[in-house]
Every structure is written in structure tokens, then in C-alpha cells.
N, C-alpha and C positions, 0 to 999 in steps of 0.2 A: 504494500500500500504506500502511496505517496501522498503527502499532505501539503496544503497551502493554507497558511494562516495569516490573517490581517489583524493588526492591533493586538488585542488580548488573545485572539486566536493564534497569532504568531508566537506569543509567549508560550502557549500550550504546545504548539508545534515544536518549539525548541526544547521544551521540557521532555516531550516524548522522544525526541531524537537523542537527547543526552541521558535519559533514564528510561530505556525501553521497557515496555510491559509485554509479557508473553501473550496476553490476550489481544494486543494491538501491534501486529507485525509491520511496523513502519520501516520502509527501506530508504526513503528519501523525503525531503521536505524543504519548503521555502517559507521563510517568515518575512513579512513585509510590515515595516513600521511597528515592530514589537516593543512594548515597554520592557526593559530589562531589569529595572529596579522598581518593583511594584510599590514598595513603601513610599518612594518619592512621589509617585503618581497619586497614591491615596492621600498623602499630605497636601499635595497641590489641590486636588479636588475638594478636600475638606475645608479649604480656606478661600473658596470662590465667593465673591460677592453675589448678591441676588441677580444683578444685571449680567455678570459673567456666566452664572449658571443658566440663565435664560438663553444667552447667546450660544453657549455650548449645546444646550438642548435643541436649539433651532438647527444647528449644524448636524447633529446626530439624527434628528428627525428627518431632515432632508435627505440624509444618506441611506437610512435603513428601512424605509417601508412606507413612507407616505405616498410614494409614487409620483411626487410632484417635484419637478426640477427647478433649479434657479431660485430667483428671489421669492417666488410663491412658496416654494418648499421651505425656505428659511422662515418666512412669516408664519406658515402653518405650523412648523416645528416649534417656533417661539410661543405661539398661542397654546399649543399642547403642553409645552414646558411650564408656562405660566399657570395653566389650569391645574397641573400636577402639584405645583408648589403651593 
């Protein structure tokens, strides 16, 4: 099996490549934009202002499933992020 992981999925891909499991026979993998020090990422995300959190939510929402591209996606993601907060 070959894996491709983006962002946190890239971190998991690297973990499986470095610490293989018998149940998951990974022979190759590619990690793209993987956070290598998760504690730094957690600290950063924990210290976001409300505006920064909404901006991040808008970007993530636009990327992962709203199906809306461009500025509309950012606005829709920001709205969803604001409602969740």
C-alpha cells in the first residue's frame, strides 16, 4: 500500500512509515505540508484571537467540503465558523 497524506494526514503518513504496523502494510508514502511538531501547532491554535479563528475556519471550510470556490467559499466558511463559535 502507498499513502499520500496532506497536513495532519501527512503527519500520520510519516508516523506509519517510521513505525510500521503489521496490520497496515505501507510500502511507500508522500507527506505534503505535514506538521512535524504537533505541540507547537496546538499552542498556536490555542492562542488564536476570535477574528483569527474565524479567518482560519473560513479557509478550512472553503477547502474541505463546502463545494464553493473562491471568495464565496471563504465567506460561507467564515459564516459557518462564526455560527460554531
